[in-house]
ZALUMGU-242045 format. One record per residue (C-alpha): residue number from 1; residue in three letters; z, x, y. Coordinates in steps of 0.25 Angstrom, whole numbers, plus 5000, padded with zeros to 4 digits. Example, Ala and Ser with C-alpha at 12.3 -4.5 7.8 and 13.67 -1.06 7.14 Angstrom:
2
+-----+------+------+------+-------+
:  nr : rest :   up : east : north :
+-----+------+------+------+-------+
:   1 :  ALA : 5031 : 5049 :  4982 :
:   2 :  SER : 5029 : 5055 :  4996 :
+-----+------+------+------+-------+
END
This chain:
74
+-----+------+------+------+-------+
:  nr : rest :   up : east : north :
+-----+------+------+------+-------+
:   1 :  MET : 4872 : 4726 :  4651 :
:   2 :  PRO : 4868 : 4711 :  4652 :
:   3 :  PHE : 4878 : 4700 :  4652 :
:   4 :  GLN : 4882 : 4695 :  4638 :
:   5 :  ALA : 4891 : 4683 :  4635 :
:   6 :  LYS : 4901 : 4683 :  4623 :
:   7 :  LEU : 4908 : 4671 :  4620 :
:   8 :  ARG : 4923 : 4672 :  4617 :
:   9 :  ILE : 4923 : 4663 :  4605 :
:  10 :  ARG : 4933 : 4670 :  4596 :
:  11 :  GLU : 4943 : 4672 :  4607 :
:  12 :  LEU : 4943 : 4658 :  4611 :
:  13 :  CYS : 4943 : 4652 :  4597 :
:  14 :  ASP : 4956 : 4661 :  4595 :
:  15 :  ARG : 4962 : 4655 :  4607 :
:  16 :  GLN : 4959 : 4641 :  4603 :
:  17 :  LYS : 4963 : 4645 :  4588 :
:  18 :  ILE : 4950 : 4640 :  4582 :
:  19 :  THR : 4940 : 4647 :  4573 :
:  20 :  MET : 4925 : 4648 :  4577 :
:  21 :  SER : 4922 : 4638 :  4566 :
:  22 :  LYS : 4931 : 4628 :  4573 :
:  23 :  LEU : 4925 : 4631 :  4587 :
:  24 :  SER : 4912 : 4628 :  4580 :
:  25 :  ARG : 4916 : 4614 :  4576 :
:  26 :  LEU : 4924 : 4611 :  4589 :
:  27 :  SER : 4912 : 4615 :  4597 :
:  28 :  SER : 4901 : 4610 :  4588 :
:  29 :  VAL : 4894 : 4624 :  4590 :
:  30 :  ASN : 4889 : 4630 :  4578 :
:  31 :  TYR : 4898 : 4641 :  4571 :
:  32 :  ASN : 4887 : 4651 :  4570 :
:  33 :  THR : 4885 : 4650 :  4585 :
:  34 :  ILE : 4900 : 4651 :  4588 :
:  35 :  HIS : 4901 : 4663 :  4579 :
:  36 :  ARG : 4889 : 4670 :  4586 :
:  37 :  TRP : 4895 : 4667 :  4599 :
:  38 :  ALA : 4908 : 4673 :  4595 :
:  39 :  HIS : 4902 : 4686 :  4590 :
:  40 :  GLN : 4889 : 4689 :  4599 :
:  41 :  PRO : 4886 : 4688 :  4613 :
:  42 :  LEU : 4881 : 4675 :  4618 :
:  43 :  LEU : 4866 : 4676 :  4619 :
:  44 :  ARG : 4863 : 4662 :  4623 :
:  45 :  MET : 4872 : 4651 :  4630 :
:  46 :  ASP : 4870 : 4637 :  4627 :
:  47 :  ALA : 4880 : 4629 :  4636 :
:  48 :  ASP : 4883 : 4617 :  4626 :
:  49 :  PRO : 4889 : 4625 :  4614 :
:  50 :  LEU : 4896 : 4634 :  4624 :
:  51 :  PHE : 4903 : 4623 :  4630 :
:  52 :  ARG : 4906 : 4617 :  4617 :
:  53 :  VAL : 4913 : 4630 :  4613 :
:  54 :  CYS : 4921 : 4630 :  4626 :
:  55 :  ARG : 4925 : 4616 :  4624 :
:  56 :  ALA : 4930 : 4619 :  4610 :
:  57 :  LEU : 4937 : 4632 :  4614 :
:  58 :  GLU : 4943 : 4626 :  4627 :
:  59 :  CYS : 4937 : 4637 :  4635 :
:  60 :  THR : 4927 : 4639 :  4647 :
:  61 :  LEU : 4914 : 4646 :  4646 :
:  62 :  ASP : 4920 : 4657 :  4654 :
:  63 :  GLU : 4931 : 4659 :  4643 :
:  64 :  LEU : 4920 : 4658 :  4632 :
:  65 :  ILE : 4910 : 4667 :  4638 :
:  66 :  GLU : 4913 : 4682 :  4640 :
:  67 :  TRP : 4902 : 4689 :  4648 :
:  68 :  THR : 4899 : 4704 :  4647 :
:  69 :  GLY : 4889 : 4713 :  4653 :
:  70 :  ASP : 4885 : 4718 :  4667 :
:  71 :  GLU : 4892 : 4710 :  4678 :
:  72 :  THR : 4883 : 4715 :  4689 :
:  73 :  LEU : 4870 : 4707 :  4692 :
:  74 :  SER : 4863 : 4718 :  4699 :
+-----+------+------+------+-------+
END
């Protein structure tokens, strides 16, 4: 199975006690993008919006991104 990235948006919003709507405002990332990231695997990574979400959630990229899939590179 190939690697997939899923963002822990909902979990981290709960930790900060904020809604995805508020996260959108704090990070200046479109709400539809936040919602898509929270519910679907990440297909493309753009550093700037990911860093803005991390800043708003007070987390690192490692905390935000959950990697799944085959961990062997053979």
